[in-house]
C-alpha positions in Angstrom: 36.0 16.8 17.4 33.4 14.0 17.4 30.5 13.5 19.8 32.5 10.8 21.7 35.3 13.2 22.5 32.9 15.5 24.3 32.3 15.4 28.1 28.6 14.3 27.7 26.9 11.0 26.7 23.4 10.3 25.8 22.0 7.1 27.4 18.8 5.5 26.2 16.9 4.0 29.2 13.4 3.1 30.5 12.1 5.7 32.8 8.8 7.2 34.1 7.6 9.4 31.2 4.2 10.3 32.7 2.6 10.5 36.1 -0.8 11.4 37.3 -3.1 11.1 40.4 -6.8 11.4 40.8 -9.3 11.3 43.7 -12.9 10.4 42.8 -16.2 10.5 44.7 -19.2 8.7 43.1 -22.8 8.3 44.1 -24.2 4.9 43.2 -27.9 4.1 43.2 -28.8 0.7 44.4 -32.3 -0.8 44.0 -33.1 -3.4 46.7 -36.0 -5.9 46.4 -37.9 -4.4 49.3 -38.6 -0.8 50.5 -35.9 -0.1 53.1 -36.7 1.1 56.6 -33.1 1.7 57.7 -29.5 1.0 56.7 -27.7 -1.4 59.0 -24.4 -1.5 57.1 -22.6 -1.0 53.8 -19.3 -2.2 52.5 -17.4 -2.3 49.2 -15.5 -5.5 48.2 -14.0 -7.3 45.2 -12.4 -4.3 43.5 -10.9 -5.1 40.1 -9.3 -2.6 37.6 -7.0 -2.2 34.6 -5.4 0.8 33.1 -4.3 1.8 29.6 -3.0 4.9 27.9 -5.5 7.0 26.0 -4.3 9.8 23.9 -1.1 11.7 24.6 -1.7 12.8 28.2 -4.5 10.6 29.7 -4.7 7.2 31.3 -8.1 5.4 31.4 -8.9 3.1 34.3 -11.8 0.7 33.9 -12.9 -1.1 37.0 -15.6 -2.6 39.1 -16.5 -3.4 42.7 -19.4 -5.0 44.6 -21.5 -2.8 46.9 -23.1 -4.8 49.7 -25.9 -3.2 51.8 -27.5 -4.7 54.8 -30.8 -3.1 55.4 -34.1 -3.6 57.3 -37.5 -3.5 55.7 -41.2 -4.1 56.7 -41.0 -1.5 59.5 -37.6 -2.9 60.8 -39.0 -6.4 61.3 -36.9 -8.1 58.6 -33.4 -7.7 57.1 -31.7 -8.5 53.8 -28.4 -7.9 52.1 -28.4 -6.5 48.6 -25.3 -6.9 46.4 -24.8 -4.9 43.2 -21.8 -4.8 40.9 -20.8 -1.3 40.0 -18.5 -0.5 37.0 -16.6 2.8 36.4 -14.3 4.4 33.9 -11.9 7.1 35.3 -9.7 9.3 33.2 -6.5 10.4 34.9 -4.7 13.3 33.3 -0.9 13.1 33.3 0.3 16.1 35.3 4.0 15.2 34.7 5.1 14.0 31.2 8.2 13.7 29.2 7.8 14.8 25.6 11.2 13.4 24.6 10.1 9.7 24.4 11.7 7.6 21.7 8.7 5.4 20.6 5.2 4.4 21.4 6.3 1.3 23.3 5.3 1.9 26.9 3.8 0.3 30.0 1.1 1.7 32.1 0.9 1.1 35.9 -2.0 2.1 38.1 -1.7 1.9 41.9 -4.7 2.2 44.2 -3.9 4.9 46.9 -7.5 4.6 48.4 -9.5 1.4 47.7 -13.2 2.1 46.9 -14.7 2.9 50.3 -18.2 3.8 51.4 -18.5 7.3 52.7 -22.2 7.5 53.2 -25.2 5.2 52.6 -28.7 6.5 52.9 -32.2 5.8 51.7 -33.3 8.1 48.8 -36.1 10.5 49.6 -38.3 9.1 46.8 -38.7 5.6 45.3 -37.2 2.7 47.3 -33.6 3.2 46.3 -30.4 3.5 48.3 -27.7 6.0 47.6 -24.1 5.0 48.3 -21.3 7.6 48.1 -18.0 5.9 47.4 -14.5 7.3 47.2 -11.3 6.0 45.5 -7.9 7.3 44.5 -5.3 6.2 41.9 -1.7 7.0 41.1 -0.7 6.2 37.5 2.7 6.0 35.9 3.7 5.5 32.2 7.1 3.9 31.7 8.8 4.2 28.3 12.1 4.8 26.6 13.8 8.2 26.8 17.2 9.8 26.5 19.3 10.9 29.4 22.3 13.1 29.0 25.1 12.5 31.5 28.5 14.2 32.1 31.5 11.9 31.6 34.2 11.9 34.4 37.4 12.5 32.5 39.4 10.7 35.1 37.3 7.6 34.9 37.2 6.6 38.6 36.5 3.0 39.1 35.9 1.6 42.6 37.8 -1.6 43.3 36.7 -4.1 45.9 40.3 -4.5 47.0 40.1 -0.9 48.3 37.7 -2.0 51.0 39.0 -3.6 54.3 36.6 -6.3 55.3 38.8 -8.0 57.9 38.1 -7.8 61.6 40.7 -6.2 63.9 41.8 -8.1 67.1 39.7 -5.6 69.1 36.6 -6.2 67.0 37.1 -9.9 67.2 37.2 -9.8 71.0 33.8 -8.0 71.1 32.0 -10.9 69.3 29.6 -12.8 71.6 29.9 -16.5 70.7 26.5 -17.2 72.3 24.4 -14.8 70.2 22.5 -17.8 68.6 21.2 -19.2 71.9 17.6 -20.2 71.5 16.3 -20.1 75.1 17.5 -18.6 78.3 18.2 -21.0 81.1 16.1 -20.5 84.2 
């Protein structure tokens, strides 16, 4: 008996062969041009990133974002906005992975679950620096070729479009409202 006579088939397909998720909190140190008196606002914008597989079970995400801090100085008599570009490198371990992949040809996708966001912005107790705590979260997927084993239906059922009845009955036809496309109600 050959493999083709058996009740199972192996199908080669692209599938998710690895998945991981990571939540990160960082503290960034920003150096403004003046000694800050108070923090008036902080926001994170212009997030850019890319992902690539690193090793057997890790995805590396390299990215950057701008931290903008509006602060007062000179005993709260003047204000200024300081902008600083922050770069990062996050390693996301694949918690789900398929060891039965067929080759090293794969695609890596990273999706931001939580965009970089300011949790806290405060003046450091020494120097004239500002500490910004930022959070972010990623979901990564690795897509590659793998084998799937499926059971073959010995009866070979094939659905036929002719088996479906798409015609309206007289009763259904009577219920159709011919004015359903009216654009305005008359007053």
